[in-house]
C-alpha positions in Angstrom: 79.2 39.1 63.0 78.0 38.7 66.5 81.5 37.8 67.8 83.0 41.0 66.5 80.0 43.0 67.8 80.3 41.5 71.3 84.1 42.1 71.4 83.6 45.7 70.3 80.9 46.3 72.8 83.0 44.8 75.6 85.9 47.1 74.7 83.6 50.1 74.7 82.0 49.1 78.1 85.4 48.6 79.7 86.6 52.0 78.5 83.4 53.6 79.6 83.7 51.9 83.0 87.2 53.2 83.5 86.2 56.7 82.5 83.2 56.6 84.9 85.4 55.3 87.6 87.7 58.4 87.4 84.6 60.6 87.1 83.0 59.3 90.2 86.3 59.5 92.1 86.5 63.2 91.2 82.9 63.6 92.3 83.6 62.0 95.7 86.7 64.1 96.1 84.7 67.2 95.4 82.2 66.4 98.1 85.1 65.9 100.6 86.7 69.2 99.6 83.5 71.1 99.8 82.4 69.6 103.1 85.7 69.8 104.9 86.7 73.1 103.2 90.3 72.2 103.0 90.6 74.3 99.9 88.3 77.3 99.2 88.2 80.0 96.6 90.9 82.6 97.1 93.3 80.3 98.9 96.9 80.3 97.9 98.0 76.6 97.4 101.0 74.8 96.2 100.7 71.4 94.4 103.3 69.6 92.4 105.7 72.6 92.8 103.1 74.9 91.3 101.8 77.8 93.3 98.5 79.4 92.4 95.3 81.0 93.7 92.1 79.0 93.7 89.5 80.5 91.6 86.6 78.1 92.0 86.1 74.7 93.6 83.7 72.6 91.5 82.1 69.2 92.1 84.6 67.5 89.8 87.4 69.9 89.1 89.1 72.9 90.7 90.4 75.9 88.8 93.5 77.7 89.8 95.4 80.7 88.4 99.2 80.6 88.7 101.6 83.5 89.3 102.1 83.6 85.5 98.3 84.3 85.1 97.7 80.8 83.6 94.5 79.0 84.5 95.0 75.4 85.5 92.1 72.9 85.8 92.9 70.2 88.5 90.9 67.0 89.0 89.6 67.0 92.6 91.3 63.6 93.3 94.7 65.3 93.0 93.7 67.6 95.9 92.8 64.7 98.1 95.5 62.2 97.1 98.6 64.3 96.6 100.4 66.6 99.0 98.9 70.1 98.9 100.3 73.1 100.8 97.6 75.6 101.6 99.4 78.9 102.4 96.1 80.5 103.4 94.8 77.8 105.7 95.8 79.3 109.0 94.5 82.8 108.1 97.7 84.4 109.5 100.8 86.0 108.0 103.5 83.6 106.7 107.2 83.7 107.2 109.6 83.8 104.3 113.3 84.3 103.9 116.0 85.9 101.7 119.5 84.5 101.8 122.6 86.6 101.2 126.4 86.2 101.6 128.9 89.0 102.3 132.7 89.1 102.1 134.8 88.0 105.0 135.9 91.1 107.1 132.5 92.7 106.7 130.8 94.4 109.8 128.3 91.7 110.7 126.3 93.9 113.0 126.0 96.5 110.2 124.9 93.7 107.8 122.2 92.7 110.3 121.0 96.3 110.6 120.8 96.9 106.9 118.9 93.7 106.2 116.3 94.5 108.9 115.9 98.1 107.6 115.4 96.9 104.1 112.6 94.6 105.3 110.9 97.2 107.4 110.7 99.7 104.6 108.9 97.3 102.2 105.1 97.9 102.1 104.3 94.2 102.0 106.4 93.2 105.1 104.4 93.4 108.3 105.9 94.9 111.5 104.5 92.3 113.8 106.1 89.8 114.0 109.3 91.8 113.3 111.8 90.8 110.7 114.9 89.2 112.0 118.3 88.0 110.8 120.1 84.8 111.3 123.9 84.4 110.9 123.8 81.0 109.3 127.4 79.9 108.7 130.9 80.7 107.7 130.9 79.7 104.1 133.8 78.8 101.8 133.8 82.3 100.3 131.3 84.3 102.3 129.6 85.0 105.6 126.1 83.6 105.1 123.0 85.4 106.5 119.2 84.8 106.2 116.7 87.6 106.4 113.4 86.3 107.8 110.2 88.4 107.4 106.5 88.0 107.5 104.0 89.0 104.8 100.4 88.6 103.8 101.1 88.9 100.1 101.4 85.2 99.6 100.5 85.1 95.9 103.1 87.7 94.7 105.7 86.9 97.4 108.4 86.3 94.7 108.1 89.9 93.7 108.5 91.0 97.4 111.7 88.9 97.6 113.0 90.5 94.4 112.3 94.0 95.8 114.2 93.1 99.0 117.2 91.8 97.0 117.3 95.1 95.0 117.2 97.1 98.2 119.8 95.0 99.9 122.2 95.2 97.0 121.8 99.0 96.8 122.3 99.4 100.6 125.3 97.2 100.6 126.9 99.3 97.8 126.2 102.5 99.8 127.9 101.0 102.9 130.8 99.4 101.2 129.7 95.8 101.8 130.5 93.5 99.0 128.8 90.2 98.0 131.6 87.9 97.0 131.8 85.3 94.3 133.5 81.9 94.7 137.3 81.9 94.3 139.8 79.1 94.0 143.6 79.2 94.4 145.5 76.8 92.2 149.0 75.7 93.2 151.5 74.1 90.9 154.2 71.9 92.3 157.4 70.4 90.8 157.0 72.0 87.4 160.0 72.1 85.1 161.8 75.4 84.8 160.8 75.9 81.2 157.1 75.2 81.8 154.9 78.1 80.6 151.8 78.8 82.7 148.6 80.1 81.1 148.0 83.8 81.1 
């Protein structure tokens, strides 16, 4: 029947039109990316909380490999409409940080010295700019410090941070500096004399 045929054709054309609309939007976004070079092959980018290295920028899609070695295909419109952090855009080293807390009574100057030494001995931490330490706050259970360092190893920076934490923990043990855990004191008031407290 002609009515059924027309209705089916209309549905197909509408679906095709919507699909082509997304297709051409990706094509236009691809032209923008390739012409402005906001993202190029080899860049380390972060999009939607996912960090990866761009493998190839195509006319419609961009391929990216994550730190877990998983290849992700991203429509180019996402790179032009969503917030994208390009860690490689400035072609310079990038600053990162590792946070650590030490017990009250610790030698704060010694803590600073150890943190800087641990950073300087890592092969992926650059010497210029030099690492530095910030005494952030007096916490509830600890003195809180932040180690700031610069590195060019943007893609595997989580491994660099892990290495630094291992080195810091070992150095703290050697120097008698402890990393505390949260503690709470519980006080009981006006309890009957025959009340048994938990062991």
